[in-house]
N, C-alpha and C positions, 0 to 999 in steps of 0.2 A: 725403387722397390726396396722395402724394408729388409727383405730376405738377403739381398746382395750387399746390404750395409752391415750385416751381422758378423760376428767374430771370425767364423771359418773363412769368410771371403776377404777379410781385412788383415788377418794376422798370419804370421809365418806358420806353415803346416809342418807337423812332424812327418807326415807322409805326403809327398808331392802328388800322389795319386789318390788322395782321400775322396771317396765317392760323394761325401756330403758337399764337397766343393764342386766337383765336375758334373755329376748327374743333373742337378738343377740347371746349370749353365747349358748343358747339351739340350735339355728339354726346352729351355727358353729360346735358344738360338737355332735349333734344328727341328723343333716340334716333335721330338721323339717321345714315345711312351716310356714309362719308368723301366719296364723290363728290357726294352730295346736299348736304353742307356747302359744298364747294368751289365748286360751280357756282351758288350762290345769287346773285341780282342784286337791285337795288333794286325792280324791278317785281314781284318775288315777295313783296313785303310790302304790307300794307294794314291796314284796320281794319273790323270788322263789329260794330255795336252797342257801340262803344267798346272792343272787345277787339282788340288788335293781333294779326295773324296772319301766317304765312308759308306760301307754297305750294311744294310739291315737285312739279314737273311735267315732263312730257316735251314738249319743243319742238324746233325745228330745231337750236338750239344747245345744248340740254340733253338728257340721257338719264337714265332711271330704270331700276332693275333689272327691275321688272315693272310691268304696268298698275296693279296694286293698290298699288304704291309711290307713285303719284300721290296727293297728299292736301293738304288745307288744314288747318293746325293752329294753335292759339294760340301766341303767342310766350311762352316761360316768363318770369315776372316777374323772375327773377334775371338773365336776359339783358338785360331792359329796364333794370334797375338798373345793370348794367355798361356800358351805352351802346350796345347793338347797334343800336337804332333811330336813334341819332345817327350811327352809321356808315352806315346806309342813307341818311339824309338827306345826309350828306357826299358819298357816291358819286353821288347824284342831281345834286347841285350841280356835281360835277366832270364829269358826263356819261358816267360809266362804266356799262357794262352788267353788271358783276360787282362783288361786294363785295370780291373779291380779284383785282383786274385784272392783277396782275403774275405770277400763276401761269402756268406753261407746261404744255402737254399732253405726255404721253409719246409717243414716236414709234411704238411698236407698237400700242397700244390706243387712243391718242388721248384718254386720260383725264387729268384733273388729278391724280387720286390716284396715278398711276404715279410721278410725280416727287415729289409731296408726301410720300408714304409714306417715301421715302428721307430727305428732310429731317427728318421727324418721328423716324425711327429714329436718325439722327445726333444730333439734339438730345438725345434721351433718353440715348444712350451718353455724350455729352459731359458731361451733368449727373448721371451715375451713377444714373439712374432707369430703366434698361432691364432688363426681365425677359422672358425668352423665354416666349412664350405670352400675354403681356399686351400686345397691340398696340392700335391705334386702335379696332378693333371691340369691344374689351372695354368701352369707354365706352358704346357702344350696348347691349351685353349687360347692363351694370349698370343702365342706365335701365329696361330691360325687367324686370329682377328687382325693381326698386323698384315697378313697376306690379303685378307678380305678387304681391307681398307684401301688397298692398291688396286685400281681398276685395270687388271690385266687378266691373262688367261687362267680360267679355273682349272684347266688341265694341268698346268704347271703347279698350282697349289696342291692338287691331289697327288701329283708325283712326289712332291717334297714331303708331305705328311703321311703318305701311305694310305690314301683313301681310294675307294673304287669309284669309277665314273659309270653311270648308267647309260649315257648316250654313246652309241657305237662310234660316232665320229670323234667325239672328245677322247674316247678311250684309245682309238688308233693314233690320234695326234699326240696324246700324252706319252704313249709308248715310244714314239719316234723322236722325242725331244732329246737334244744333245746336252752335254754337260755344261756348255757355255750358256745356253738359255736358262738352265736351272740356276747356275751361279749368278747370273745377272739378277734374277728374281730374288734369290736368297740374300744378295748383298743389299737389297732395298730395305731389309729388316735391320734396323740399328737400335741398339739398347745402350742406355747410359750405364757403363760399367766403370766409370772413372774411379769409383771407390774400391774396386776389386783389385787385390794384390795377386799378381801371378806367382804361383808356387816356384817358378823357375827364375824369378826376377834376379836373384843374387848368384845364380849359377853361371860361371864363365862359359861362353860358347866354345864348343869343340870344333876347330876349323875344319877338320876332315868330315864332320857330319852335319855342318850347318845347313848346307844346301839340301841334303837328303832329309833332314828333319823338317825343313820348310815344306816338303812335299809328302811327308809321311812315308818315306821310302827307306829301305835298308841298303847299306853299302855292300857291294859284292867285291871280293878279292882282298 
């Protein structure tokens, strides 16, 4: 993918939490919508049975497209490898309620995506990787296509991407799915990110927090 071979993904970042780096990767590996990526905060991450997860939820300060968009899904292992949970830990230590605390909301709709979409388009034009019709949403669409190419439960796919099921049986089954089933399906999506440089690559591991970081947890005591 030309996008992931561009400078922000290959060079050392001034800000390890640069949304131009993380948001496209989250969309590609989790199937999240732009606003869902940008409004994530440290409290949206946790661990269940040793599996790190993230929550897309509707709160006073967050919004989701529909009620079915609310979901708890495993964190893709490639995001863990790149250091997403280290960013979660960092923002917790800093006391921020967002992973990307320096983003601003658009004046009309009050969304983060209103302003970020302009920055994302400018970045792609500047680096000669802008193609009409291939916007940020194409990353989510590609993730969905990856799931569709795997002949497995449609209910799992809908849970992962936040789509509603019209069939009552599928809807009940989807709601009962455990974190392990979702993780197994998510792990089937693999993307070549060999060219991507982790923002935390040169940061020494802090022994007291390494295990907590791996699960997106905070240490107590």
